[in-house]
Structures are given as C-alpha cells and as structure tokens.
C-alpha positions in Angstrom: 0.0 0.0 0.0 1.3 3.5 -0.9 2.0 6.0 1.8 -0.7 8.4 0.6 -3.3 5.6 0.6 -2.4 4.8 4.2 -2.8 8.5 5.0 -6.2 8.6 3.4 -7.4 5.6 5.3 -6.2 7.1 8.6 -7.8 10.4 7.7 -11.2 8.6 7.2 -10.8 6.7 10.5 -10.4 10.1 12.3 -13.7 11.5 11.0 -17.1 10.1 11.5 -19.6 9.9 8.7 -22.3 12.6 8.8 -25.4 12.0 6.6 -26.1 15.0 4.5 -29.6 16.2 3.8 -31.4 15.4 0.6 -29.9 12.5 -1.3 -33.2 11.4 -3.0 -31.2 9.9 -5.9 -27.9 8.7 -4.4 -27.4 9.7 -0.8 -24.3 11.3 0.5 -22.2 11.5 3.7 -19.6 13.9 4.8 -16.2 12.6 6.0 -14.0 15.4 7.1 -13.5 17.8 4.1 -14.9 15.3 1.6 -18.3 13.9 0.5 -18.8 10.2 -0.3 -21.5 9.1 -2.7 -22.5 6.0 -4.6 -21.0 5.5 -8.0 -22.3 4.1 -11.3 -21.2 3.5 -14.9 -21.4 7.3 -15.4 -18.9 8.2 -12.7 -15.7 8.3 -14.9 -17.3 10.8 -17.2 -18.6 12.9 -14.3 -15.2 12.9 -12.7 -13.5 13.9 -16.0 -16.0 16.7 -16.3 -15.4 18.0 -12.7 -11.6 17.7 -13.0 -11.8 19.7 -16.3 -13.9 22.5 -14.6 -11.7 22.7 -11.6 -8.6 22.9 -13.8 -10.2 25.7 -15.8 -10.7 27.6 -12.6 -14.5 27.5 -12.3 -15.4 28.3 -8.7 -18.0 26.3 -6.8 -17.2 22.9 -8.3 -16.2 19.9 -6.2 -12.9 18.3 -7.3 -13.0 14.5 -7.5 -10.5 12.4 -5.6 -11.3 8.9 -7.0 -13.1 6.3 -4.9 -12.7 5.1 -1.3 -12.3 1.5 -0.1 -16.1 1.1 -0.1 -16.4 2.0 -3.8 -17.9 5.4 -3.1 -16.7 8.5 -5.0 -14.7 11.0 -3.0 -15.4 14.7 -3.7 -14.6 18.0 -2.1 -17.1 19.1 0.5 -18.6 22.5 -0.5 -19.4 24.6 2.6 -22.4 27.0 2.5 -26.1 27.1 3.2 -28.6 24.9 1.4 -32.0 26.6 1.0 -34.8 24.2 2.2 -37.1 23.4 -0.8 -40.6 24.6 -0.2 -39.9 26.4 3.1 -37.8 29.3 2.0 -37.6 30.9 -1.4 -34.4 32.1 -3.1 -34.0 35.9 -2.9 -33.7 37.9 -6.1 -30.0 38.3 -5.4 -29.6 34.5 -5.0 -31.5 33.8 -8.3 -29.3 36.3 -10.1 -26.0 35.0 -8.6 -27.0 31.4 -9.6 -27.9 32.5 -13.1 -24.6 34.3 -13.5 -22.7 31.2 -12.3 -24.7 29.1 -14.8 -23.7 31.5 -17.6 -20.0 31.1 -16.6 -20.3 27.3 -16.4 -21.8 27.1 -19.8 -19.0 29.3 -21.2 -16.3 27.1 -19.6 -17.9 23.7 -20.3 -18.1 24.6 -24.0 -14.4 23.7 -24.1 -14.9 20.2 -22.7 -14.1 17.5 -25.3 -17.1 16.5 -27.3 -16.4 12.8 -27.9 -18.7 10.0 -26.8 -19.0 9.2 -23.0 -21.2 7.1 -20.9 -23.4 9.5 -18.9 -26.2 8.4 -16.6 -29.0 8.5 -19.2 -27.2 8.2 -22.5 -23.9 7.2 -24.1 -23.0 9.4 -27.1 -21.0 12.3 -28.2 -22.3 15.9 -28.0 -24.4 17.0 -30.9 -24.4 20.4 -32.7 -25.3 23.2 -30.3 -25.0 20.9 -27.3 -22.8 21.2 -24.1 -22.6 19.0 -21.1 -25.5 20.3 -18.9 -25.7 19.8 -15.1 -29.3 18.7 -15.7 -30.4 19.1 -12.1 -29.4 22.8 -11.4 -32.0 23.2 -8.7 -32.0 25.0 -5.3 -31.5 21.7 -3.4 -28.2 21.2 -5.2 -26.8 24.6 -4.5 -25.1 26.2 -1.5 -25.0 29.9 -0.8 -22.9 32.3 1.2 -25.5 34.9 2.0 -26.8 36.0 -1.4 -23.8 34.6 -3.4 -23.8 31.2 -4.9 -20.9 29.3 -3.2 -21.1 25.8 -4.7 -23.0 23.3 -7.0 -23.1 19.6 -6.2 -24.8 16.4 -7.3 -23.4 16.1 -10.8 -24.4 12.5 -11.4 -27.1 13.3 -13.9 -24.9 15.5 -16.1 -24.9 14.8 -19.8 -25.6 16.3 -23.3 -28.1 19.1 -23.6 -28.5 22.7 -24.6 -27.9 25.7 -22.2 -31.6 26.5 -21.9 -32.2 23.0 -20.4 -30.2 24.1 -17.3 -31.9 27.5 -17.1 -35.4 25.9 -17.4 -34.6 23.4 -14.6 -33.5 26.2 -12.4 -36.6 28.2 -13.1 -38.8 25.1 -12.5 -37.4 24.5 -9.0 -37.1 28.1 -8.0 -39.6 30.9 -9.1 -41.9 28.3 -10.6 -41.8 26.0 -7.6 -45.4 26.9 -6.7 -47.1 27.2 -10.1 -50.4 28.3 -8.5 -48.8 31.4 -7.1 -49.5 34.9 -8.3 -48.7 35.2 -12.0 -46.8 38.5 -11.5 -44.6 36.9 -8.9 -43.8 34.0 -11.2 -43.1 36.4 -14.1 -40.8 38.5 -11.9 -38.6 35.4 -11.0 -38.3 34.5 -14.6 -37.2 38.0 -15.5 -34.6 38.0 -12.7 -33.1 34.7 -14.0 -33.2 35.7 -17.7 -31.7 39.2 -17.1 -28.9 37.9 -14.9 -28.0 35.1 -17.4 -28.2 37.5 -20.4 -29.4 36.9 -23.9 -32.4 34.9 -22.9 -36.1 36.0 -23.3 -38.1 35.2 -20.2 -41.0 34.0 -22.2 -38.8 31.6 -24.2 -37.4 30.3 -20.8 -41.0 29.8 -19.6 -42.0 27.8 -22.7 -38.9 25.6 -22.5 -39.8 24.5 -19.0 -42.5 22.1 -20.3 -40.1 20.4 -22.7 -37.3 20.2 -20.1 -39.5 18.8 -17.3 -41.2 16.3 -19.6 -37.7 15.1 -20.7 -36.7 14.7 -17.1 -39.9 12.7 -16.3 -39.2 10.5 -19.2 -35.6 9.9 -18.0 -36.8 9.0 -14.5 -39.3 6.6 -15.9 -36.8 4.9 -18.2 -34.3 4.7 -15.3 -36.9 3.0 -13.1 -37.7 0.5 -15.8 -34.0 -0.2 -16.1 -33.6 -0.8 -12.4 -31.5 2.4 -11.6 -31.5 2.5 -7.8 -31.5 6.3 -7.7 -34.5 6.5 -10.0 -36.3 3.9 -8.0 -35.8 5.9 -4.8 -37.5 8.8 -6.6 -40.4 6.5 -7.4 -40.8 6.0 -3.6 -41.4 9.8 -3.5 -44.1 9.6 -6.2 -41.8 10.8 -9.0 -42.2 11.5 -11.8 -46.0 11.5 -11.2 -46.0 14.4 -8.8 -43.9 16.5 -11.0 -46.1 15.9 -14.0 -49.2 17.0 -12.0 -47.4 20.2 -11.1 -46.3 20.7 -14.7 -49.9 20.4 -16.0 -50.9 23.2 -13.6 -48.1 25.4 -14.9 -48.9 24.8 -18.6 -52.5 25.7 -18.0 -51.4 29.1 -16.7 -48.8 29.8 -19.5 -50.8 32.5 -21.2 -51.5 34.2 -17.9 -47.8 34.2 -17.0 -46.9 35.5 -20.5 -49.3 38.3 -20.0 -47.8 39.2 -16.7 -44.3 39.2 -18.4 -45.6 41.6 -21.0 -47.0 43.9 -18.3 -43.7 43.9 -16.5 
C-alpha cells in the first residue's frame, strides 16, 4: 500500500460519517473535508468533467478524488447554506447569482471534449449546439454564502443538452416551484433569471420548461424500468407523477404568466 493511501485511510478513521440532507437519488455522507456518494457507470465521465472544470478555474465545483475503499466516489465538500425546498424561497440576489454562475459554467464547459462518453441516461458524443449540462441545477443542489452562490453539487445526472435546459430546470425548481402562485410573482422570478444570465427572453425560458421537465420525467421513468437504484428511490417519493401533475398546472397558466411578463 502506498504512503498516501495509508494516510487517506487514517484520515477517514479520524472522521465520523455525517449523513447529508437530501440524497433522494444517491445519498451522500460527509467525511471530514470530503463527501462520499455511490458510483455508477457514469462516474468516470462525471469525474472527468469535474476535473476539467476545476482545472479551468471555475469556482464552486467539487474536485473529484477517486473512490474510497467502499467503492464510493470522493469529492470535495462544499461549505455553505442549502436553502430548504418549499420552506424558504431564493432571494432575487440568489437567483441572479446562480444564473450568472450558470452562464459562466456554460462558457467554460463549451471547451470540454465533445467525444462520446457514458453518462447516466445516455452514451453518445455531443451534438451540434450541445454542451454538457448539469441537468439538475436546482436549489436543493446549490449552496449559498448569503446571497452569493458558493457551490454546486450532485453532478451524477450531467450529460448532453442545450444551455436552456439548465436554465429551465433552475426556473422550475425556484420561481416556478409553486405554479399556482400569483402570475406577476412567477413572471418576476423568470425575468430576474433571464436578465442575470443574459441573452435569454423570459417567455422563451418559460415555454422551454414544459419540454425540459417532460424530458426529465421520461428519463426518470426509463431509469426506473432499467432498475436504476437512484431513480427507483425517486419513485418512492411519487416521482415523476407528482412533477407531471405540477407541470400540468403550470402549462394551464402559461398564457396568464406570459401576459404578466408583458405587463412587467
């Protein structure tokens, strides 16, 4: 055994495992300054992606450190505050900070090699106009330092997509989290995200949500049929059925929200 491997094992023994909140798909524990999570066939591609982003100097990304003696991936722990879904809403400043980070991520990841890789839901190269999206850029996968985004985790569903996919997912699980809310309030959140990201029309963002969320539901269903343990855990939480019910409510209000965007 190499000296650094012995040091890593000793380091693990000196720190107890702390179960982190969330973990509906894979589950995660903190061990000292690292996070340990289950792996899958997609893990090598995700680690290549994270290593690339860290080497490019993108802030807020956990650097991978291989796997531990239990076969779990080892990632940097990202300190910060996770906003509880459904109990506290993101502030306008947090929405804007996250959208700006997403713009920077999309700029940096455009340089990632476009050759074929095994991602969680697909194995193929990037197509024209595609990048590697996070695909679950939602408030439960973000940590903040006050109003500033401090880190983005849970990259295991990353894979080919278009930039608007990530923006639409962020909108879906932030300002559109409660689609029966006041239309002006929903429209305001969409404008904050679109303005901070830049070059995106908030109505276009709204209309892309239906496609993006439907795609996500289809992936979850396909994963459940294939026996993906993480997707099966989502099924225990009534997914994707609950998401599709909420999406139908949003779609029924699209014209109302578009009108509110126009008034704004």
